[in-house]
C-alpha positions in Angstrom: 0.1 0.0 0.0 3.0 2.6 1.1 4.9 1.6 -1.9 1.6 2.8 -4.5 1.3 6.2 -1.8 5.5 6.5 -2.8 4.7 6.4 -6.2 1.5 8.2 -6.8 3.2 11.4 -4.6 6.5 10.6 -7.3 4.2 11.2 -10.5 2.4 14.1 -9.0 5.3 15.9 -8.0 6.8 14.9 -11.6 3.8 16.0 -13.6 3.2 18.9 -11.3 6.8 20.5 -11.9 7.0 19.7 -15.6 3.8 21.6 -15.6 5.1 24.6 -14.0 8.2 24.9 -16.2 6.1 24.7 -19.1 4.2 27.5 -18.1 6.6 29.6 -16.3 9.4 28.5 -18.2 8.3 28.0 -22.0 5.4 30.3 -21.7 3.3 26.8 -23.1 0.7 25.3 -20.8 0.2 21.5 -21.7 -2.2 21.3 -19.1 -5.2 22.9 -17.8 -5.9 24.9 -14.5 -8.4 22.3 -13.6 -6.1 19.6 -14.0 -3.3 21.3 -12.5 -5.6 22.1 -9.1 -7.0 18.6 -9.4 -3.4 17.2 -8.9 -1.9 19.9 -6.4 -4.9 19.2 -4.0 -4.2 15.4 -4.4 -0.7 15.7 -3.9 -1.1 18.0 -0.7 -3.5 15.5 0.6 -1.1 12.6 0.2 1.9 14.8 1.9 -0.2 15.6 4.5 -0.6 11.6 5.8 2.2 10.7 4.2 5.1 13.5 4.8 7.9 11.5 5.0 7.0 10.7 1.3 7.1 14.4 0.6 10.2 15.1 -2.2 13.0 17.8 -1.7 11.3 19.4 -5.3 7.4 18.9 -4.1 5.8 21.7 -5.5 3.7 22.2 -2.5 6.7 23.8 -1.0 6.4 27.1 -3.6 3.0 27.8 -1.4 5.0 29.9 1.1 4.5 29.5 4.9 8.0 29.5 6.2 8.5 32.4 8.5 11.9 33.6 9.6 13.0 35.8 12.5 15.7 37.8 10.4 17.9 37.6 7.2 21.0 35.5 7.7 24.4 36.8 6.1 25.5 34.7 3.3 29.3 35.1 1.9 30.0 35.0 -1.4 32.4 32.5 -2.6 32.8 34.5 -6.2 32.0 38.2 -5.6 29.0 39.4 -7.0 30.3 42.6 -9.0 27.9 45.5 -10.3 28.7 46.5 -14.0 30.0 50.3 -14.5 27.0 52.2 -16.6 27.4 54.3 -19.8 24.8 56.7 -21.2 25.3 57.5 -24.7 26.5 55.8 -28.0 30.0 57.6 -27.9 30.5 56.1 -24.1 29.6 52.7 -26.0 31.9 53.0 -28.7 34.5 54.2 -26.3 34.1 50.9 -24.5 34.5 48.8 -27.8 37.6 50.4 -28.4 39.0 49.9 -24.3 38.1 46.2 -25.1 40.3 45.9 -28.8 43.1 47.7 -27.4 43.1 43.9 -25.5 41.2 41.5 -27.9 41.4 42.6 -31.5 38.0 41.2 -32.6 35.9 40.8 -29.7 31.9 39.4 -30.2 29.8 40.4 -28.1 26.6 38.9 -26.0 24.0 41.4 -25.6 21.6 41.3 -22.6 18.1 43.1 -22.0 18.8 44.7 -17.9 15.8 43.6 -15.8 14.3 46.0 -13.5 14.6 43.6 -10.3 16.9 43.1 -7.8 20.0 40.7 -8.4 19.8 36.7 -7.1 22.5 34.4 -6.7 21.3 30.7 -6.4 23.2 27.2 -5.1 22.2 23.8 -5.9 24.1 20.6 -4.7 23.6 17.4 -6.5 20.8 19.7 -8.4 19.0 20.3 -5.1 18.7 24.4 -4.4 20.1 24.6 -1.3 20.4 29.2 -0.9 19.4 31.5 -2.5 21.1 34.7 -1.2 20.4 38.9 -2.4 23.8 40.3 -3.9 24.3 42.7 -0.6 27.2 44.9 -0.8 28.5 42.2 -3.6 30.7 40.0 -1.1 28.2 39.3 1.6 24.5 39.1 0.6 21.0 38.4 3.1 19.8 34.6 2.5 16.4 34.9 1.3 16.1 31.0 0.2 12.6 30.6 1.8 11.1 33.2 -0.3 12.8 31.8 -3.4 11.0 28.9 -3.4 8.0 30.2 -3.7 9.2 31.4 -7.0 8.2 29.3 -9.6 9.9 29.6 -12.5 12.9 29.2 -10.0 13.9 24.5 -10.3 14.0 23.5 -6.9 15.5 20.4 -8.4 17.7 20.4 -11.7 17.5 18.1 -14.8 20.9 17.0 -13.5 22.8 16.1 -10.4 24.9 19.0 -10.2 27.1 21.5 -7.8 26.4 24.8 -9.0 26.1 28.8 -8.8 23.9 30.3 -11.0 23.2 34.7 -11.1 19.8 36.1 -12.2 17.0 38.8 -11.5 13.6 38.6 -9.6 11.4 41.1 -11.3 8.0 41.6 -10.9 5.7 41.6 -14.7 3.6 44.8 -15.4 0.3 42.5 -15.1 1.0 41.2 -11.6 2.2 44.8 -10.4 -1.1 46.0 -12.0 -3.4 42.4 -10.5 -2.2 43.6 -6.9 -2.6 46.7 -7.2 -6.4 46.4 -8.4 -6.6 44.0 -4.9 -4.8 46.7 -2.8 -7.1 49.4 -4.0 -10.1 48.0 -3.0 -9.1 47.1 0.2 -8.0 50.4 0.4 -4.4 50.1 0.9 -1.4 52.3 -0.2 -0.6 51.0 -3.7 3.3 49.2 -4.8 4.2 52.1 -6.9 6.9 50.3 -9.2 7.7 46.6 -10.3 11.3 46.9 -9.1 10.3 47.8 -5.6 7.4 45.6 -5.5 9.5 42.9 -6.1 12.1 43.5 -3.3 9.7 44.4 -0.8 8.3 41.2 -1.7 11.3 38.9 -1.5 12.5 41.3 2.0 9.4 39.5 3.7 9.8 37.4 6.6 6.7 35.5 6.3 6.9 33.0 2.8 3.3 33.5 2.6 3.4 36.9 1.3 6.3 36.3 -1.4 4.4 33.5 -2.7 1.7 35.4 -3.3 2.9 38.0 -5.3 3.7 35.7 -8.0 7.6 36.8 -8.7 9.6 35.7 -11.5 13.4 35.2 -12.6 15.7 35.0 -15.4 19.1 33.4 -15.3 21.9 35.8 -17.0 25.1 34.6 -15.6 27.8 31.2 -14.6 30.2 32.6 -12.4 32.7 29.8 -13.0 32.0 28.9 -16.7 35.6 26.8 -16.9 34.4 24.6 -14.2 32.3 23.2 -16.8 34.7 23.4 -19.4 32.9 26.3 -21.1 34.9 28.8 -23.9 32.5 31.5 -23.5 29.8 33.1 -21.5 26.7 31.9 -24.4 27.6 28.4 -23.7 26.7 29.4 -20.1 23.3 30.4 -21.0 22.8 27.2 -23.2 23.6 25.2 -20.4 21.4 26.7 -17.8 18.7 26.9 -20.0 19.1 22.6 -20.6 19.2 22.6 -16.2 15.8 24.1 -16.1 16.7 27.5 -15.5 14.3 30.8 -17.6 16.6 32.9 -19.2 15.9 35.9 -22.2 14.5 34.8 -25.1 15.6 38.5 -26.2 19.3 37.3 -25.8 21.6 37.7 -28.8 25.0 37.5 -29.6 26.6 40.1 -32.3 29.9 40.2 -34.2 30.3 43.8 -33.5 30.2 47.5 -32.2 27.4 48.4 -34.8 25.4 45.3 -34.3 25.2 46.1 -30.3 24.0 49.9 -31.6 21.3 47.8 -33.7 20.2 45.5 -30.6 19.8 48.6 -28.8 18.0 50.8 -30.6 15.5 47.7 -31.9 15.1 46.3 -28.1 14.6 50.6 -26.7 11.5 50.5 -29.0 10.6 47.0 -28.4 10.4 48.2 -24.1 7.2 49.5 -24.0 5.4 46.0 -25.3 7.5 43.7 -22.9 5.8 42.2 -19.9 8.1 43.3 -17.9 10.3 46.8 -16.8 14.2 47.1 -18.1 16.2 50.2 -18.1 18.9 49.4 -20.4 21.3 46.7 -22.3 24.3 44.6 -20.6 26.6 44.1 -23.0 29.1 41.3 -22.5 32.4 40.2 -24.2 31.4 36.9 -25.4 34.7 34.7 -24.9 35.6 33.4 -21.7 39.9 33.8 -22.2 39.1 37.4 -23.4 36.9 38.7 -20.4 40.5 37.1 -18.3 42.6 39.4 -20.2 40.8 42.3 -19.7 40.0 41.6 -16.0 38.5 43.4 -13.4 38.8 47.8 -11.6 37.5 46.4 -7.7 34.0 46.5 -8.4 33.6 46.4 -11.9 34.4 43.9 -14.6 36.1 45.5 -17.6 34.8 43.2 -20.0 30.8 43.9 -19.4 29.0 47.4 -19.3 25.4 48.4 -18.7 24.2 51.1 -20.8 21.5 52.8 -19.4 18.3 54.6 -21.2 17.2 57.9 -20.8 15.2 59.2 -18.4 11.2 58.8 -19.6 9.8 62.3 -20.3 6.2 62.6 -20.4 3.5 65.2 -20.4 1.2 66.4 -17.6 -0.9 69.3 -16.7 0.5 72.1 -13.7 -2.5 72.5 -12.0 -1.4 74.4 -8.8 1.5 75.8 -7.3 2.0 75.5 -3.4 4.6 76.5 -1.0 5.9 74.4 1.4 8.3 76.0 4.9 11.6 74.0 5.4 13.1 73.6 8.8 15.2 77.7 8.4 11.9 78.9 7.1 13.1 78.2 3.9 9.9 78.9 1.5 10.0 76.5 -2.1 7.3 76.7 -4.4 6.2 72.9 -5.6 4.4 71.9 -8.6 0.4 70.1 -8.4 0.5 67.9 -11.1 -2.3 65.7 -12.8 -0.9 62.3 -11.7 1.3 60.7 -14.2 3.3 57.6 -14.6 7.0 58.2 -15.2 9.4 55.4 -15.4 6.8 53.2 -13.3 6.1 55.4 -10.5 2.9 57.8 -10.3 4.7 61.5 -10.1 2.1 63.9 -8.4 4.4 66.7 -6.5 7.9 68.1 -8.0 9.8 71.0 -6.4 10.7 73.9 -8.2 13.3 75.1 -5.9 12.5 79.2 -5.7 11.2 82.0 -7.5 13.9 82.6 -9.4 13.6 78.5 -11.2 10.0 79.1 -12.0 10.0 82.5 -13.8 13.2 81.1 -15.8 11.0 78.3 -16.9 8.1 80.7 -17.3 5.9 78.3 -15.5 1.8 79.3 -15.3 -1.0 77.2 -13.5 -3.1 75.0 -16.1 0.4 74.7 -17.8 1.4 71.6 -20.3 4.7 70.7 -18.6 7.6 67.8 -19.8 8.3 65.6 -16.3 11.0 63.2 -16.0 13.1 61.6 -13.4 16.4 62.7 -12.9 18.4 60.2 -12.5 15.2 57.8 -12.6 15.0 59.2 -8.8 13.7 62.6 -8.4 10.7 64.4 -10.3 11.6 67.5 -12.5 9.8 69.7 -14.5 12.0 70.2 -17.6 9.8 72.7 -19.8 6.7 74.3 -20.7 4.8 73.2 -24.1 4.2 77.0 -24.5 1.9 76.2 -27.8 -0.5 74.2 -25.6 -1.6 77.5 -23.7 -5.0 77.7 -24.4 -5.9 80.9 -22.7 -6.9 79.4 -18.8 -2.9 79.6 -17.4 -2.6 81.9 -14.4 0.6 83.3 -14.3 2.6 82.6 -11.3 2.9 84.7 -8.1 5.9 84.5 -5.1 3.7 85.1 -2.0 4.5 87.5 0.4 3.2 86.1 3.0 4.3 82.6 5.2 1.6 79.8 4.0 1.6 78.5 7.5 1.8 81.2 10.1 0.9 84.3 8.2 4.3 86.4 8.7 5.4 88.7 6.0 8.7 86.5 4.4 11.6 88.3 3.9 14.4 88.0 1.7 18.0 89.1 1.6 19.8 91.1 -0.7 22.0 88.9 -3.4 19.7 85.8 -2.1 17.3 83.6 -4.1 15.5 82.4 -1.4 12.5 83.4 0.2 12.3 83.2 4.4 9.8 82.5 7.0 11.6 84.5 10.2 8.9 83.0 12.6 11.1 80.6 14.8 7.5 79.4 16.1 5.9 79.0 12.7 4.4 74.9 13.1 5.8 74.2 10.5 9.5 75.1 10.9 9.1 73.0 13.4 8.1 70.0 12.5 10.1 70.6 9.7 13.3 70.9 12.6 12.3 68.0 14.6 12.0 65.7 10.8 15.6 67.5 10.1 16.9 66.6 14.0 16.2 63.0 13.8 17.2 62.4 10.1 19.7 60.1 9.0 23.0 62.9 8.4 21.9 64.3 12.1 21.0 61.6 14.6 19.8 59.0 12.3 17.1 57.4 14.7 15.6 54.6 12.9 11.8 54.4 12.4 10.8 58.3 12.7 9.9 59.2 9.7 8.3 62.4 8.6 4.5 60.8 8.7 5.5 59.8 12.0 6.7 62.7 13.3 4.0 64.6 11.9 1.6 62.3 13.8 3.4 63.0 17.2 3.5 66.6 16.8 -0.3 66.9 15.7 -0.9 64.5 18.8 0.8 66.8 21.1 3.8 64.3 22.3 6.4 66.7 20.8 6.5 70.5 21.2 10.4 70.6 21.5 13.4 68.7 20.5 13.7 67.7 24.1 10.3 66.0 24.2 12.0 63.3 21.8 14.1 62.1 24.4 11.2 62.3 26.6 8.9 59.9 24.1 9.8 56.2 26.8 7.4 58.3 29.0 4.4 58.0 26.8 5.3 54.5 25.5 1.4 52.9 26.5 -0.1 55.9 25.0 1.9 55.5 22.0 1.3 51.5 21.6 -2.7 52.4 21.7 -2.3 54.9 18.6 -4.0 53.5 15.8 -1.2 51.8 13.1 1.9 51.7 16.3 2.1 47.8 17.4 4.3 47.5 20.3 7.5 46.5 18.4 7.6 49.2 16.6 7.3 51.8 19.2 10.0 50.0 21.5 12.2 49.8 18.5 12.1 53.6 18.0 12.3 54.3 21.9 15.5 51.7 21.6 17.0 53.8 18.2 16.1 57.3 20.7 18.0 56.1 23.3 21.1 54.8 21.3 21.3 58.8 19.1 22.3 59.8 22.7 25.8 58.6 21.9 26.4 60.4 18.8 29.3 62.6 18.0 29.4 66.1 18.4 29.1 66.6 14.8 25.6 64.8 14.6 24.2 67.1 17.5 25.5 70.3 16.1 24.2 69.5 12.5 20.7 68.4 14.0 20.2 71.3 15.8 19.6 73.4 12.5 21.8 76.6 13.0 21.2 78.4 10.1 24.1 77.6 7.4 25.5 75.0 9.4 25.8 72.0 7.3 27.1 68.5 8.2 30.7 69.2 6.4 30.7 72.4 8.8 29.1 71.0 11.6 32.0 68.4 11.4 34.5 71.3 10.9 33.5 72.7 14.4 33.0 70.1 16.2 36.7 68.7 15.3 38.2 72.2 16.3 36.4 72.9 19.7 35.7 68.9 20.9 33.0 69.8 23.1 29.7 71.8 22.8 30.6 74.0 25.8 34.1 75.0 24.1 31.9 76.0 21.0 29.3 78.0 22.8 31.9 80.3 24.6 33.9 80.9 21.2 34.0 84.8 20.1 33.3 85.7 16.4 36.8 86.5 15.7 37.8 83.2 16.6 35.4 81.1 14.2 36.2 83.7 11.3 39.7 82.0 11.4 38.6 78.5 11.0 39.3 77.5 7.4 35.9 77.2 5.9 34.3 79.1 8.4 34.0 82.4 7.3 32.1 85.1 8.7 28.3 84.5 7.2 28.8 80.7 8.9 30.2 82.6 11.9 27.7 85.4 12.6 25.0 82.6 12.3 26.8 80.8 15.2 27.1 83.2 17.3 23.8 84.3 16.9 22.2 80.8 17.8 24.0 80.7 20.8 23.6 83.9 22.0 19.5 83.5 22.4 18.3 82.3 25.7 15.9 79.6 24.5 18.5 77.9 22.5 20.7 78.0 25.5 17.9 76.0 27.7 17.5 73.6 24.8 21.0 72.5 25.1 21.1 72.4 29.1 18.1 70.1 28.4 20.0 68.0 26.0 22.4 67.8 28.5 20.8 66.4 31.1 18.8 64.2 29.3 22.5 62.4 28.5 23.2 63.9 24.9 26.9 63.3 23.9 28.7 66.9 23.4 31.9 65.8 22.4 33.7 65.2 19.8 34.4 61.3 19.0 36.2 61.9 15.8 38.6 59.2 15.3 41.6 59.5 13.3 41.8 60.6 9.3 41.6 56.8 7.9 45.2 57.2 5.4 44.6 56.8 2.0 46.5 58.5 -0.5 43.7 58.2 -3.4 41.7 60.9 -1.2 44.3 62.4 1.3 44.6 66.3 0.8 42.2 66.4 -2.7 39.0 68.2 -3.0 36.1 66.1 -4.3 33.0 67.3 -6.2 30.3 65.1 -6.4 27.8 65.0 -9.5 25.0 63.3 -10.7 22.5 60.4 -8.3 24.7 58.1 -6.5 22.7 54.7 -6.2 24.6 52.9 -3.2 24.9 55.6 -0.5 23.5 59.1 0.1 25.4 62.2 -1.2 26.2 62.8 2.7 27.4 59.4 3.3 29.7 59.8 0.3 31.0 63.3 1.5 31.9 61.7 5.3 33.8 58.7 3.2 35.8 61.2 1.6 36.5 63.1 4.7 37.3 60.4 7.1 39.9 59.4 4.6 42.0 63.1 4.5 39.9 64.5 1.2 37.7 67.4 1.5 34.5 68.0 -0.3 33.5 71.2 -3.1 29.9 72.1 -4.6 32.1 73.5 -7.9 34.6 72.3 -10.0 37.6 74.9 -10.6 41.1 74.3 -11.7 42.7 73.0 -7.5 39.6 70.0 -7.7 41.6 67.0 -7.1 38.8 64.3 -8.8 34.9 64.6 -9.4 32.5 61.7 -8.9 30.0 61.0 -11.3 26.5 59.5 -10.3 23.4 58.8 -12.7 22.3 61.6 -15.2 25.6 64.2 -14.3 24.9 67.8 -14.9 27.7 70.7 -15.8 30.0 69.8 -13.7 30.7 66.3 -15.5 31.7 68.5 -19.0 33.6 71.1 -17.4 36.0 68.4 -15.5 36.4 67.1 -18.8 37.4 70.4 -20.4 39.6 71.1 -17.2 41.1 67.4 -17.6 40.3 66.9 -14.2 40.2 63.1 -12.9 36.5 61.2 -13.4 35.9 58.6 -11.0 32.5 56.3 -12.0 30.4 55.4 -8.6 32.0 52.0 -9.1 35.6 53.3 -8.8 34.8 55.5 -5.9 33.4 52.5 -3.7 36.3 50.5 -5.2 38.8 53.2 -3.9 37.1 53.2 -0.7 
């Protein structure tokens, strides 16, 4: 009897796994949904009664249910390197020229750059044993429990082989639409784009959540092809396909750079009709021997690049211009837009920076404007379509009074920004609190803008000192809708931990006008304690390099106010650190004594974090390029600083090169 049961379980497992492969990998359904569901129910019932006969590659394991406490670290035996980016045809041709210096007649393998997240899959004797994220390239996170729910990932290969493969986890456009339709019915926030949705799904602790998200994969890389006797990258792709992995049918082997450019043009045109999002094309030298000759930089292979599609621009209507008040009282005009999808995200607001910016672009309410996402991240108004004006346009008018407290605005001579000078303006206070807890300042985890606004509106926070008294209101916070016990305790723990921060973080968090994170570090390093700085006369401050009269006056004025001195007295009593903890400068000849300029959007870290890294290694940062600039670090969509650096012959590092030199 049991022998028959075991045989039936084997048979059902084989039928269902083949059906999954046909449908999710080959896109060819051989059995009906009704048959599939019938077989699956039968298998589930048999495995429930005879669990000792369940197979390691049983399709029932894909429904999820495993819940983990946290993600474990996984070390990559072969580093998962990122690719260097290029943005135009001339940079692609330059890449080809650099390859030809080493490899006379290269052939290239072109792949669609899937907009998802990288994954490493390890198999032992053909059985999936480990799935991990890229992480920092050397250490990732174990996501095996969620990856097992992805039906295009084989739990068992067609050969009993030890192997590691790499690819991309993604969510299709259709799946995203379906999930958002369901979330809209339940009044839940919509998932903004497939990439974020896939990343959020794969980082769920409960695999049932990931299972419901219907994620997919394409496998595109065999890290050690020579171990399997392959001489070319495309042979590795074919081999992985034979093992049961899903590979992209749009990939193509080409024999020249002109064919690469033709492929890019063809796929860029195809892009809107694809069932998944792509953000570029990956170009790889096909010969493994040639790859080894070309080698690697610290962070990227020299035999492959990623061409990034230009930022997408769309048209929409500018329905209004609203004004917001920042932590220093700065007034910023903001475009209110008819919602429009740009690069997969719904955009309804964009900053207009200041009065001069609006006038320079000649923007009017009810204009049709062009919108794009700079660096695929920040929405911006590019231009106005004046030919679309129909007489309904309303000219822009700069406000004269604060939109929150009603005080008259001030604009100093030579400045472009208007300010609300009322230090008790509610908007300034909330923005100031948000700044205080932000990552570059006191770095209090779990304290986003919405939570800060809630706690202000509920009356829990009226001053910075109240942040450190929140522990007295723990029970009240837990009772608030959306605030669980664990999240409140994590927040309170993070608040306590922030008391240990070095002086420069506190200085920056206080929001002293003209004192950014760099200036705060200079002051903290020079004076060592808050008390020394509070007593410093203007004459001493202006003698410090990079401080000057404007910053010096602002610092003296801040500490001269009794309410500010009282706040600091309270913060010290609450246990905040008032001393500089900075250690010695890390010795690094790539940075020591050089001035760096950052331009474009960095994808791996924020700009403030990059500045801290540079300064910790003995370098300086500047906002403008000159003949004295030592190096320009270029992120996505760099501006005029990049062009000026090329004109002056100043060394230029990509973000990957920068990370490598760190």
